[in-house]
C-alpha positions as a Markdown table, in Angstrom:
| # | Residue | x | y | z |
|---|---|---|---|---|
| 1 | Met | 0.0 | 0.0 | 0.0 |
| 2 | Pro | 1.6 | 3.3 | -1.0 |
| 3 | Arg | 1.7 | 6.1 | 1.7 |
| 4 | Ala | -1.5 | 8.2 | 1.6 |
| 5 | Thr | -0.5 | 11.0 | 4.0 |
| 6 | Lys | 1.6 | 13.7 | 2.3 |
| 7 | Ile | 4.7 | 15.5 | 3.7 |
| 8 | Val | 5.3 | 19.2 | 3.6 |
| 9 | Ala | 8.9 | 20.2 | 4.3 |
| 10 | Thr | 10.3 | 23.7 | 4.8 |
| 11 | Leu | 13.3 | 24.9 | 2.8 |
| 12 | Gly | 16.1 | 26.6 | 4.7 |
| 13 | Pro | 19.9 | 26.7 | 5.2 |
| 14 | Ala | 20.0 | 23.0 | 6.0 |
| 15 | Ser | 18.1 | 22.0 | 2.8 |
| 16 | Ser | 18.9 | 24.5 | 0.1 |
| 17 | Thr | 21.6 | 22.6 | -1.8 |
| 18 | Pro | 20.5 | 20.6 | -4.8 |
| 19 | Glu | 22.0 | 17.4 | -3.3 |
| 20 | Val | 20.1 | 17.5 | 0.0 |
| 21 | Leu | 16.9 | 18.7 | -1.6 |
| 22 | Glu | 17.0 | 15.8 | -4.1 |
| 23 | Arg | 17.4 | 13.3 | -1.3 |
| 24 | Met | 14.5 | 14.9 | 0.6 |
| 25 | Ile | 12.2 | 14.7 | -2.4 |
| 26 | Arg | 13.2 | 11.0 | -3.0 |
| 27 | Ala | 12.7 | 10.3 | 0.7 |
| 28 | Gly | 9.0 | 11.4 | 0.4 |
| 29 | Val | 8.5 | 15.2 | 0.3 |
| 30 | Asp | 5.3 | 16.1 | -1.6 |
| 31 | Val | 5.1 | 19.9 | -1.0 |
| 32 | Val | 8.0 | 22.3 | -0.4 |
| 33 | Arg | 7.2 | 25.3 | 1.9 |
| 34 | Leu | 9.0 | 28.6 | 1.4 |
| 35 | Asn | 8.9 | 30.6 | 4.6 |
| 36 | Phe | 8.4 | 34.3 | 3.6 |
| 37 | Ser | 9.3 | 35.4 | 7.2 |
| 38 | His | 12.9 | 35.0 | 6.2 |
| 39 | Gly | 14.8 | 36.1 | 3.1 |
| 40 | Lys | 14.3 | 38.5 | 0.2 |
| 41 | Ala | 12.1 | 38.1 | -2.9 |
| 42 | Glu | 15.1 | 37.1 | -5.0 |
| 43 | Asp | 16.0 | 34.3 | -2.5 |
| 44 | His | 12.5 | 32.8 | -2.8 |
| 45 | Ile | 12.5 | 33.0 | -6.6 |
| 46 | Gln | 15.8 | 31.2 | -6.8 |
| 47 | Arg | 14.7 | 28.5 | -4.3 |
| 48 | Ala | 11.5 | 28.0 | -6.3 |
| 49 | Ala | 13.5 | 27.5 | -9.5 |
| 50 | Leu | 15.8 | 25.1 | -7.6 |
| 51 | Val | 12.8 | 23.0 | -6.4 |
| 52 | Arg | 11.4 | 22.7 | -9.9 |
| 53 | Glu | 14.7 | 21.7 | -11.3 |
| 54 | Val | 15.6 | 19.2 | -8.6 |
| 55 | Ala | 12.0 | 17.7 | -8.7 |
| 56 | Thr | 12.3 | 17.1 | -12.5 |
| 57 | Lys | 15.7 | 15.4 | -11.9 |
| 58 | Ala | 14.2 | 13.2 | -9.2 |
| 59 | Gly | 11.2 | 12.3 | -11.5 |
| 60 | Lys | 8.6 | 13.5 | -9.0 |
| 61 | Glu | 6.3 | 16.5 | -9.2 |
| 62 | Val | 6.1 | 18.5 | -6.0 |
| 63 | Ala | 4.0 | 21.6 | -5.1 |
| 64 | Ile | 5.4 | 24.8 | -3.8 |
| 65 | Met | 3.7 | 26.6 | -0.9 |
| 66 | Ala | 4.5 | 30.2 | -0.1 |
| 67 | Asp | 3.9 | 30.8 | 3.6 |
| 68 | Leu | 3.2 | 34.5 | 4.2 |
| 69 | Gln | 4.8 | 36.2 | 7.3 |
| 70 | Gly | 1.6 | 38.0 | 8.4 |
| 71 | Pro | 1.7 | 40.9 | 10.9 |
| 72 | Lys | 4.9 | 41.3 | 13.0 |
| 73 | Ile | 3.5 | 41.3 | 16.6 |
| 74 | Arg | 6.9 | 41.4 | 18.3 |
| 75 | Val | 9.0 | 43.2 | 20.8 |
| 76 | Gly | 11.9 | 45.3 | 19.5 |
| 77 | Lys | 15.7 | 44.8 | 20.1 |
| 78 | Phe | 17.6 | 45.0 | 23.3 |
| 79 | Ala | 20.9 | 46.9 | 23.9 |
| 80 | Glu | 22.6 | 43.6 | 25.0 |
| 81 | Gly | 20.5 | 41.3 | 22.8 |
| 82 | Lys | 18.4 | 40.0 | 25.7 |
| 83 | Val | 17.3 | 40.6 | 29.3 |
| 84 | Met | 16.4 | 38.3 | 32.2 |
| 85 | Leu | 12.9 | 39.0 | 33.6 |
| 86 | Glu | 12.1 | 38.0 | 37.2 |
| 87 | Pro | 8.6 | 37.4 | 38.5 |
| 88 | Gly | 7.1 | 40.5 | 40.1 |
| 89 | Met | 9.3 | 43.0 | 38.1 |
| 90 | Pro | 7.6 | 45.9 | 36.3 |
| 91 | Phe | 8.3 | 45.9 | 32.5 |
| 92 | Val | 7.1 | 48.5 | 30.0 |
| 93 | Leu | 6.2 | 47.8 | 26.3 |
| 94 | Asp | 6.6 | 51.2 | 24.6 |
| 95 | Ala | 5.3 | 51.7 | 21.0 |
| 96 | Glu | 7.2 | 55.0 | 20.7 |
| 97 | Arg | 10.5 | 53.8 | 22.1 |
| 98 | Lys | 13.4 | 54.2 | 19.6 |
| 99 | Glu | 16.4 | 53.3 | 21.7 |
| 100 | Pro | 17.2 | 49.6 | 22.3 |
| 101 | Gly | 15.5 | 47.9 | 25.2 |
| 102 | Asp | 16.8 | 47.2 | 28.7 |
| 103 | Ile | 15.6 | 45.5 | 32.0 |
| 104 | Glu | 12.9 | 48.2 | 32.4 |
| 105 | Gly | 11.3 | 48.0 | 29.0 |
| 106 | Val | 11.5 | 47.6 | 25.2 |
| 107 | Gly | 10.1 | 49.0 | 22.0 |
| 108 | Leu | 7.5 | 47.3 | 19.8 |
| 109 | Asp | 7.2 | 46.4 | 16.1 |
| 110 | Tyr | 3.4 | 46.3 | 16.6 |
| 111 | Lys | 2.5 | 50.0 | 17.3 |
| 112 | Glu | -1.2 | 49.3 | 17.9 |
| 113 | Leu | -0.6 | 47.2 | 21.1 |
| 114 | Pro | -1.5 | 50.0 | 23.5 |
| 115 | Arg | -4.9 | 50.4 | 21.8 |
| 116 | Asp | -5.6 | 46.6 | 21.9 |
| 117 | Val | -5.0 | 45.9 | 25.6 |
| 118 | Lys | -6.4 | 47.1 | 29.0 |
| 119 | Phe | -5.9 | 46.5 | 32.7 |
| 120 | Gly | -5.9 | 42.8 | 33.6 |
| 121 | Asp | -5.1 | 41.5 | 30.1 |
| 122 | Val | -2.4 | 38.7 | 30.0 |
| 123 | Leu | 0.3 | 39.0 | 27.3 |
| 124 | Leu | 2.4 | 35.9 | 26.4 |
| 125 | Leu | 5.8 | 36.4 | 24.9 |
| 126 | Asn | 8.2 | 34.0 | 23.2 |
| 127 | Asp | 5.6 | 31.3 | 22.6 |
| 128 | Gly | 4.2 | 31.7 | 26.1 |
| 129 | Leu | 7.5 | 31.2 | 28.0 |
| 130 | Ile | 7.2 | 34.6 | 29.5 |
| 131 | Val | 3.9 | 35.9 | 30.9 |
| 132 | Leu | 3.1 | 39.6 | 31.6 |
| 133 | Thr | 0.0 | 41.0 | 33.2 |
| 134 | Val | -1.2 | 44.5 | 32.0 |
| 135 | Glu | -1.5 | 46.9 | 34.9 |
| 136 | Asp | -2.0 | 50.2 | 33.1 |
| 137 | Val | -1.9 | 51.8 | 29.6 |
| 138 | Arg | -0.7 | 55.3 | 29.4 |
| 139 | Gly | -0.5 | 56.7 | 25.9 |
| 140 | Ala | 2.0 | 54.6 | 23.9 |
| 141 | Lys | 3.2 | 52.7 | 27.0 |
| 142 | Val | 1.8 | 49.4 | 28.3 |
| 143 | His | 2.9 | 49.0 | 31.9 |
| 144 | Thr | 3.0 | 45.3 | 32.9 |
| 145 | Arg | 4.1 | 43.1 | 35.8 |
| 146 | Val | 6.1 | 39.9 | 35.1 |
| 147 | Lys | 4.1 | 36.9 | 36.1 |
| 148 | Leu | 6.3 | 34.2 | 34.6 |
| 149 | Gly | 9.9 | 35.3 | 34.0 |
| 150 | Gly | 12.8 | 34.1 | 31.9 |
| 151 | Glu | 15.1 | 35.3 | 29.2 |
| 152 | Leu | 13.6 | 37.7 | 26.7 |
| 153 | Ser | 15.6 | 38.3 | 23.6 |
| 154 | Asn | 15.3 | 40.4 | 20.4 |
| 155 | Asn | 12.2 | 40.3 | 18.3 |
| 156 | Lys | 10.3 | 37.7 | 20.2 |
| 157 | Gly | 6.5 | 37.3 | 19.4 |
| 158 | Ile | 3.6 | 38.7 | 21.5 |
| 159 | Asn | 0.3 | 37.0 | 21.9 |
| 160 | Lys | -2.7 | 38.1 | 23.9 |
| 161 | Gln | -4.4 | 35.4 | 25.9 |
| 162 | Gly | -7.8 | 34.8 | 24.5 |
| 163 | Gly | -7.0 | 36.8 | 21.3 |
| 164 | Gly | -8.2 | 40.3 | 20.5 |
| 165 | Leu | -5.2 | 41.9 | 18.7 |
| 166 | Thr | -6.5 | 43.9 | 15.8 |
| 167 | Ala | -3.5 | 43.5 | 13.5 |
| 168 | Pro | -4.7 | 42.8 | 9.9 |
| 169 | Ala | -3.9 | 39.4 | 8.5 |
| 170 | Leu | -2.4 | 40.9 | 5.3 |
| 171 | Thr | 0.4 | 43.4 | 5.6 |
| 172 | Ala | 2.0 | 45.5 | 2.8 |
| 173 | Lys | 4.9 | 43.0 | 2.8 |
| 174 | Asp | 2.4 | 40.1 | 2.4 |
| 175 | Met | 0.9 | 41.9 | -0.6 |
| 176 | Glu | 4.3 | 42.2 | -2.3 |
| 177 | Asp | 5.1 | 38.6 | -1.3 |
| 178 | Ile | 2.0 | 37.4 | -3.1 |
| 179 | Lys | 3.2 | 39.1 | -6.3 |
| 180 | Thr | 6.6 | 37.4 | -5.8 |
| 181 | Ala | 4.9 | 34.0 | -5.3 |
| 182 | Met | 2.8 | 34.5 | -8.4 |
| 183 | Ser | 5.9 | 35.3 | -10.5 |
| 184 | Phe | 7.0 | 31.6 | -10.1 |
| 185 | Arg | 3.5 | 30.2 | -10.3 |
| 186 | Cys | 3.3 | 29.1 | -6.6 |
| 187 | Asp | 0.8 | 26.3 | -6.1 |
| 188 | Tyr | -0.4 | 27.2 | -2.6 |
| 189 | Ile | -0.4 | 30.4 | -0.6 |
| 190 | Ala | -0.6 | 30.0 | 3.2 |
| 191 | Val | -2.2 | 33.1 | 4.9 |
| 192 | Ser | -1.0 | 33.8 | 8.4 |
| 193 | Phe | -3.3 | 34.9 | 11.2 |
| 194 | Pro | -6.6 | 35.1 | 9.4 |
| 195 | Lys | -9.5 | 36.0 | 11.7 |
| 196 | Asn | -12.4 | 35.6 | 9.3 |
| 197 | Ala | -13.5 | 34.7 | 5.8 |
| 198 | Thr | -12.9 | 38.3 | 4.6 |
| 199 | Asp | -9.2 | 38.0 | 5.3 |
| 200 | Met | -9.1 | 34.9 | 3.0 |
| 201 | Glu | -11.3 | 36.5 | 0.3 |
| 202 | Met | -8.9 | 39.5 | 0.2 |
| 203 | Ala | -5.9 | 37.2 | -0.2 |
| 204 | Arg | -7.6 | 35.3 | -3.0 |
| 205 | Gln | -8.4 | 38.5 | -4.8 |
| 206 | Leu | -4.8 | 39.8 | -4.5 |
| 207 | Ala | -3.5 | 36.4 | -5.7 |
| 208 | Asn | -5.8 | 36.2 | -8.7 |
| 209 | Val | -4.9 | 39.7 | -9.8 |
| 210 | Ala | -1.2 | 39.0 | -9.4 |
| 211 | Gly | -1.5 | 35.7 | -11.3 |
| 212 | Glu | -3.7 | 37.0 | -14.1 |
| 213 | Ala | -0.8 | 37.7 | -16.5 |
| 214 | Gln | 0.2 | 34.0 | -16.3 |
| 215 | Arg | -3.4 | 32.8 | -16.1 |
| 216 | His | -2.5 | 31.1 | -12.8 |
| 217 | Arg | -4.7 | 30.8 | -9.7 |
| 218 | Pro | -3.1 | 29.4 | -6.6 |
| 219 | Ala | -4.9 | 27.4 | -3.9 |
| 220 | Leu | -5.3 | 29.2 | -0.5 |
| 221 | Ile | -4.5 | 27.7 | 2.9 |
| 222 | Ala | -5.8 | 29.5 | 6.0 |
| 223 | Lys | -3.4 | 29.1 | 9.0 |
| 224 | Ile | -5.6 | 28.7 | 12.1 |
| 225 | Glu | -3.5 | 30.3 | 14.8 |
| 226 | Arg | -5.7 | 33.0 | 16.3 |
| 227 | Ser | -8.4 | 32.3 | 18.9 |
| 228 | Glu | -10.8 | 34.6 | 16.9 |
| 229 | Ala | -10.6 | 32.2 | 14.0 |
| 230 | Ile | -12.1 | 29.3 | 16.0 |
| 231 | Pro | -15.7 | 30.5 | 16.0 |
| 232 | Asn | -15.3 | 31.4 | 12.3 |
| 233 | Leu | -13.9 | 28.1 | 11.2 |
| 234 | Glu | -16.7 | 27.1 | 8.8 |
| 235 | Ser | -16.8 | 30.5 | 7.0 |
| 236 | Ile | -13.0 | 30.5 | 6.8 |
| 237 | Leu | -13.0 | 27.0 | 5.3 |
| 238 | Lys | -15.6 | 28.1 | 2.7 |
| 239 | Ala | -13.4 | 31.0 | 1.6 |
| 240 | Ser | -10.3 | 28.8 | 1.5 |
| 241 | Asp | -9.0 | 25.6 | -0.3 |
| 242 | Gly | -7.8 | 24.2 | 3.0 |
| 243 | Ile | -6.5 | 25.0 | 6.5 |
| 244 | Met | -3.3 | 24.5 | 8.5 |
| 245 | Val | -3.6 | 23.5 | 12.1 |
| 246 | Ala | -0.8 | 25.9 | 13.2 |
| 247 | Arg | -0.4 | 24.7 | 16.7 |
| 248 | Gly | 2.3 | 27.1 | 17.9 |
| 249 | Asp | 0.6 | 30.5 | 18.1 |
| 250 | Leu | -2.8 | 28.8 | 18.5 |
| 251 | Ala | -1.6 | 27.0 | 21.6 |
| 252 | Val | -0.3 | 30.3 | 23.1 |
| 253 | Glu | -3.7 | 32.0 | 22.6 |
| 254 | Val | -6.1 | 29.2 | 23.6 |
| 255 | Gly | -3.8 | 27.2 | 25.9 |
| 256 | Asn | -1.9 | 24.0 | 25.2 |
| 257 | Ala | -4.6 | 21.8 | 26.7 |
| 258 | Ala | -7.2 | 23.0 | 24.2 |
| 259 | Val | -5.2 | 22.3 | 21.1 |
| 260 | Pro | -5.5 | 18.4 | 20.7 |
| 261 | Ala | -9.3 | 18.5 | 20.7 |
| 262 | Leu | -9.3 | 21.6 | 18.3 |
| 263 | Gln | -6.9 | 19.7 | 16.0 |
| 264 | Lys | -9.3 | 16.8 | 15.8 |
| 265 | Arg | -12.3 | 19.0 | 15.2 |
| 266 | Met | -10.5 | 21.0 | 12.5 |
| 267 | Ile | -9.4 | 17.9 | 10.6 |
| 268 | Lys | -12.9 | 16.4 | 10.7 |
| 269 | Leu | -14.6 | 19.7 | 9.6 |
| 270 | Ala | -12.2 | 20.2 | 6.7 |
| 271 | Arg | -12.8 | 16.7 | 5.4 |
| 272 | Gln | -16.6 | 17.1 | 5.7 |
| 273 | Met | -16.4 | 20.4 | 3.8 |
| 274 | Asp | -14.2 | 18.8 | 1.0 |
| 275 | Lys | -11.1 | 20.9 | 2.0 |
| 276 | Val | -7.5 | 19.9 | 2.6 |
| 277 | Val | -5.9 | 20.1 | 6.0 |
| 278 | Ile | -2.2 | 20.3 | 7.1 |
| 279 | Thr | -1.1 | 19.5 | 10.7 |
| 280 | Ala | 1.9 | 21.6 | 11.7 |
| 281 | Thr | 4.3 | 22.7 | 14.4 |
| 282 | Gln | 6.9 | 20.7 | 16.4 |
| 283 | Met | 5.8 | 17.4 | 14.9 |
| 284 | Met | 9.4 | 16.1 | 15.0 |
| 285 | Glu | 11.0 | 18.9 | 16.9 |
| 286 | Ser | 13.7 | 16.8 | 18.6 |
| 287 | Met | 15.1 | 15.7 | 15.3 |
| 288 | Ile | 16.5 | 19.2 | 14.8 |
| 289 | Val | 19.4 | 17.9 | 16.8 |
| 290 | Asn | 18.7 | 14.2 | 17.3 |
| 291 | Pro | 18.8 | 11.4 | 14.6 |
| 292 | Val | 15.6 | 9.8 | 15.9 |
| 293 | Pro | 12.3 | 11.2 | 17.2 |
| 294 | Thr | 10.9 | 10.8 | 20.7 |
| 295 | Arg | 8.1 | 8.3 | 21.3 |
| 296 | Ala | 5.7 | 11.2 | 21.9 |
| 297 | Glu | 6.5 | 12.7 | 18.5 |
| 298 | Val | 5.9 | 9.3 | 16.8 |
| 299 | Ser | 2.5 | 9.2 | 18.5 |
| 300 | Asp | 1.7 | 12.8 | 17.6 |
| 301 | Val | 2.3 | 12.2 | 13.9 |
| 302 | Ala | 0.5 | 8.9 | 13.9 |
| 303 | Asn | -2.6 | 10.4 | 15.6 |
| 304 | Ala | -2.8 | 13.2 | 13.1 |
| 305 | Val | -2.7 | 10.5 | 10.3 |
| 306 | Leu | -5.3 | 8.4 | 12.0 |
| 307 | Asp | -7.5 | 11.5 | 12.3 |
| 308 | Gly | -7.3 | 11.9 | 8.6 |
| 309 | Thr | -5.0 | 14.9 | 8.0 |
| 310 | Asp | -4.0 | 15.3 | 4.4 |
| 311 | Ala | -0.4 | 16.3 | 5.3 |
| 312 | Val | 2.0 | 16.6 | 8.2 |
| 313 | Met | 4.4 | 19.5 | 8.1 |
| 314 | Leu | 8.1 | 20.0 | 9.1 |
| 315 | Ser | 9.4 | 23.4 | 9.9 |
| 316 | Ala | 12.8 | 23.9 | 11.5 |
| 317 | Glu | 13.4 | 20.1 | 11.3 |
| 318 | Thr | 14.2 | 20.4 | 7.6 |
| 319 | Ala | 14.9 | 24.2 | 7.4 |
| 320 | Ala | 17.7 | 24.3 | 10.0 |
| 321 | Gly | 18.0 | 20.8 | 11.5 |
| 322 | Lys | 21.0 | 18.4 | 11.4 |
| 323 | Phe | 19.0 | 15.5 | 9.9 |
| 324 | Pro | 16.5 | 16.8 | 7.2 |
| 325 | Val | 16.5 | 13.7 | 5.1 |
| 326 | Glu | 16.3 | 11.3 | 8.1 |
| 327 | Thr | 13.4 | 13.3 | 9.5 |
| 328 | Ile | 11.4 | 12.8 | 6.3 |
| 329 | Glu | 12.2 | 9.1 | 6.2 |
| 330 | Gln | 11.0 | 8.7 | 9.8 |
| 331 | Met | 7.9 | 10.7 | 9.2 |
| 332 | Ala | 7.0 | 8.7 | 6.1 |
| 333 | Ala | 7.5 | 5.4 | 7.9 |
| 334 | Ile | 5.3 | 6.5 | 10.8 |
| 335 | Ala | 2.5 | 7.7 | 8.5 |
| 336 | Leu | 2.6 | 4.4 | 6.5 |
| 337 | Glu | 2.4 | 2.3 | 9.7 |
| 338 | Ala | -0.5 | 4.4 | 11.0 |
| 339 | Glu | -2.4 | 4.1 | 7.8 |
| 340 | Arg | -2.2 | 0.3 | 7.8 |
| 341 | Ala | -4.0 | 0.3 | 11.2 |
| 342 | Glu | -6.8 | 2.7 | 10.3 |
| 343 | Asp | -10.4 | 1.6 | 9.8 |
| 344 | Val | -12.2 | 2.0 | 6.5 |
| 345 | Thr | -15.8 | 3.3 | 7.3 |
| 346 | Leu | -17.1 | 4.0 | 3.8 |
| 347 | Asp | -20.5 | 2.4 | 4.4 |
| 348 | Ala | -21.0 | 4.6 | 7.5 |
| 349 | Asp | -19.7 | 7.6 | 5.7 |
| 350 | Phe | -22.2 | 7.2 | 2.9 |
| 351 | Ser | -25.3 | 6.3 | 4.9 |
| 352 | Asn | -26.5 | 9.8 | 5.4 |
| 353 | Lys | -24.7 | 11.4 | 2.4 |
| 354 | Lys | -26.7 | 13.4 | -0.1 |
| 355 | Phe | -25.4 | 14.1 | -3.5 |
| 356 | Gly | -26.2 | 17.4 | -5.2 |
| 357 | Arg | -23.9 | 17.1 | -8.3 |
| 358 | Ile | -23.4 | 14.4 | -10.9 |
| 359 | Asp | -19.6 | 14.6 | -10.8 |
| 360 | Gln | -19.6 | 14.3 | -7.0 |
| 361 | Ser | -21.9 | 11.3 | -7.1 |
| 362 | Ile | -19.6 | 9.6 | -9.7 |
| 363 | Ala | -16.6 | 10.3 | -7.5 |
| 364 | Leu | -18.1 | 8.7 | -4.4 |
| 365 | Gly | -19.7 | 5.9 | -6.4 |
| 366 | Ala | -16.2 | 5.0 | -7.6 |
| 367 | Leu | -15.0 | 4.8 | -4.0 |
| 368 | Phe | -17.9 | 2.6 | -2.9 |
| 369 | Thr | -17.5 | 0.3 | -5.9 |
| 370 | Ala | -13.7 | -0.1 | -5.7 |
| 371 | His | -13.9 | -0.8 | -2.0 |
| 372 | His | -16.5 | -3.6 | -2.3 |
| 373 | Leu | -15.1 | -5.1 | -5.4 |
| 374 | Gly | -11.5 | -5.1 | -4.1 |
| 375 | Cys | -10.2 | -3.1 | -7.0 |
| 376 | Lys | -6.4 | -2.6 | -7.3 |
| 377 | Ala | -6.7 | 1.1 | -8.1 |
| 378 | Ile | -9.1 | 4.0 | -8.8 |
| 379 | Ile | -8.3 | 6.2 | -11.8 |
| 380 | Ala | -9.7 | 9.7 | -12.1 |
| 381 | Leu | -9.3 | 11.4 | -15.4 |
| 382 | Thr | -9.7 | 15.0 | -14.2 |
| 383 | Glu | -9.1 | 18.6 | -15.5 |
| 384 | Ser | -9.4 | 20.6 | -12.2 |
| 385 | Gly | -8.7 | 17.9 | -9.7 |
| 386 | Ser | -12.1 | 18.2 | -8.0 |
| 387 | Thr | -13.0 | 14.5 | -8.6 |
| 388 | Ala | -9.8 | 13.4 | -6.9 |
| 389 | Leu | -10.3 | 15.8 | -4.0 |
| 390 | Trp | -13.8 | 14.4 | -3.3 |
| 391 | Met | -12.5 | 10.8 | -3.4 |
| 392 | Ser | -9.6 | 11.7 | -1.1 |
| 393 | Arg | -12.0 | 12.9 | 1.7 |
| 394 | His | -12.8 | 9.3 | 2.6 |
| 395 | Lys | -10.4 | 6.7 | 4.0 |
| 396 | Ile | -10.0 | 3.8 | 1.6 |
| 397 | His | -7.1 | 1.4 | 1.2 |
| 398 | Val | -7.3 | 1.6 | -2.6 |
| 399 | Pro | -4.8 | 4.1 | -4.1 |
| 400 | Ile | -6.3 | 6.9 | -6.2 |
| 401 | Phe | -4.5 | 7.9 | -9.4 |
| 402 | Ala | -5.5 | 11.3 | -10.7 |
| 403 | Leu | -4.6 | 11.7 | -14.4 |
| 404 | Thr | -4.7 | 15.3 | -15.8 |
| 405 | Ala | -3.4 | 17.2 | -18.8 |
| 406 | Gln | -3.0 | 20.3 | -16.6 |
| 407 | Gln | 0.3 | 20.6 | -14.8 |
| 408 | Gly | -1.1 | 23.2 | -12.3 |
| 409 | Ser | -3.8 | 20.7 | -11.3 |
| 410 | Gln | -1.2 | 17.9 | -11.0 |
| 411 | Arg | 0.9 | 20.0 | -8.6 |
| 412 | Lys | -2.1 | 21.0 | -6.4 |
| 413 | Met | -3.2 | 17.4 | -6.1 |
| 414 | Thr | 0.2 | 16.5 | -4.6 |
| 415 | Leu | -1.3 | 17.6 | -1.3 |
| 416 | Tyr | -4.5 | 15.5 | -1.4 |
| 417 | Arg | -4.4 | 12.4 | 0.8 |
| 418 | Asn | -4.2 | 9.1 | -1.0 |
| 419 | Val | -3.9 | 10.7 | -4.4 |
| 420 | Lys | -1.0 | 10.2 | -6.8 |
| 421 | Pro | -1.3 | 12.8 | -9.5 |
| 422 | Met | 0.1 | 12.1 | -13.0 |
| 423 | Leu | 0.3 | 14.0 | -16.3 |
| 424 | Ile | -1.5 | 12.5 | -19.3 |
| 425 | Glu | -1.8 | 14.0 | -22.8 |
| 426 | Ser | -5.1 | 15.6 | -23.7 |
| 427 | Phe | -7.6 | 13.5 | -25.5 |
| 428 | Asn | -10.8 | 14.3 | -27.4 |
| 429 | Val | -12.0 | 10.7 | -27.7 |
| 430 | Arg | -13.1 | 9.0 | -24.5 |
| 431 | Asp | -11.9 | 5.5 | -25.4 |
| 432 | Asp | -8.5 | 6.7 | -26.3 |
| 433 | Ala | -8.2 | 8.4 | -22.9 |
| 434 | Leu | -9.3 | 5.2 | -21.1 |
| 435 | Gln | -6.8 | 3.1 | -22.9 |
| 436 | Ala | -4.0 | 5.5 | -22.3 |
| 437 | Ala | -4.8 | 5.6 | -18.6 |
| 438 | Glu | -4.7 | 1.9 | -18.3 |
| 439 | Arg | -1.5 | 1.7 | -20.3 |
| 440 | Ile | 0.2 | 4.3 | -18.0 |
| 441 | Leu | -0.6 | 2.3 | -14.8 |
| 442 | Val | 0.5 | -1.0 | -16.3 |
| 443 | Glu | 3.8 | 0.6 | -17.3 |
| 444 | Gln | 4.2 | 2.0 | -13.8 |
| 445 | Gly | 3.7 | -1.5 | -12.4 |
| 446 | Val | 0.5 | -0.6 | -10.5 |
| 447 | Leu | -1.8 | -2.8 | -12.6 |
| 448 | Met | -1.1 | -6.3 | -13.9 |
| 449 | Pro | -3.2 | -8.6 | -16.1 |
| 450 | Gly | -6.3 | -9.8 | -14.2 |
| 451 | Asp | -6.4 | -6.7 | -11.9 |
| 452 | Thr | -9.7 | -4.8 | -11.7 |
| 453 | Tyr | -9.8 | -1.0 | -11.4 |
| 454 | Ala | -12.5 | 1.7 | -11.4 |
| 455 | Ile | -12.1 | 4.7 | -13.7 |
| 456 | Thr | -14.0 | 7.9 | -13.9 |
| 457 | Cys | -14.1 | 10.6 | -16.6 |
| 458 | Gly | -16.3 | 13.2 | -18.3 |
| 459 | Glu | -17.8 | 13.1 | -21.7 |
| 460 | Pro | -17.3 | 15.3 | -23.7 |
| 461 | Met | -13.6 | 15.3 | -22.7 |
| 462 | Gly | -11.7 | 18.3 | -21.4 |
| 463 | Tyr | -14.3 | 20.3 | -19.4 |
| 464 | Pro | -13.7 | 21.0 | -15.7 |
| 465 | Gly | -16.6 | 19.7 | -13.5 |
| 466 | Gly | -17.8 | 17.4 | -16.3 |
| 467 | Thr | -17.1 | 13.9 | -14.7 |
| 468 | Asn | -20.2 | 11.9 | -15.5 |
| 469 | Met | -19.0 | 8.3 | -16.2 |
| 470 | Leu | -17.8 | 5.4 | -14.0 |
| 471 | Lys | -16.5 | 2.2 | -15.5 |
| 472 | Val | -15.1 | -0.9 | -13.9 |
| 473 | Cys | -12.4 | -2.6 | -16.0 |
| 474 | Glu | -10.2 | -5.7 | -15.9 |
| 475 | Val | -6.7 | -5.5 | -17.3 |
| 476 | Gly | -6.4 | -7.9 | -20.2 |
């Protein structure tokens, strides 16, 4: 059984040479993430070109995801690079401070903080390792008392417990970065800190305008990392192509204990709404410095897989870690083992399902038929990839091969769970397309004489959303 769960890996200093990147792709990377919080536009353009070149050499198509930085809600710099805060000390966050910080206070990148907080609010710095309680706001100065101390260094992030910071999801930098991402036909754009559907709709509009010259439209991923996003999950999903369970900032805002249940809820809701979902943050964190993961990390990855996530993501592990290739190998092995243990519940999934579209009915009919007949594979001839997406929302131990003439669709489908996208030439005659599809899978060693498979397509050929035929075949 081929691995169904996809792997997203972040590019960085540890993984930007052609040799290491090729080994990573061969080890199992399906999507390469470019972190726009670091580097200049030219760096990302060069790295995107490197990904395309190396993927071609490795004989595997991978998608590129541009992860936008979002608003910089951070403290400024310190005169000595850091200070040690003790519990009970006063500490001032000053939006107008120009000089470097010291033990008494520090400046802010986020100038609106004094307007967003009031007496009694709790601020969490450096991923919640430092906790400050707001005692007073005077003009541009936020006077706080240290509740939980520790070392605070330059440019550490600020979160407000329970949310409520008004920073917009899309900054001027993000808008420029979207143009950069569209210049190399980025497949996915991940939007940081969206609070509602409007944030995602604005991002889509900007991306569509930026990609108009190349007739390219990326898919949008909403990173769920603000507490305000939780009540708006459904509307955010409707406005997006998928979500990322961004557990770092989310955990700081809602509390660590709330995140596991939220993760399960988000994965379930995304699958129900026919959207993709990525689980991220510290999945294999110890492998930044160690050659093997902890048992807890193994369980974390496996549980996300068993919940049905489309992909698991690596950040610093592959961007700056000592063992980027080994981390991917370990993650792939964990995912495969977890998938072998998962239950297939197609009959229960379909018991109350209502179909409003012909193409969706055909897609789900193919799953049901392939499962009960014991087919070796499901083949979806698709233009946009929608048929494969619908199929991938249900767990089934039959691999789905999505054949498309559109390279953009092929790359987007690399993120869909249990879908192997492949390029096929464009056909006008249905029977020619069906024969070519079978021939490709026989040549790949997927199908052998006597094997049965289910295949879907649309007639007339070549129209997105036109899937209207399901056929069960036996290889002669």
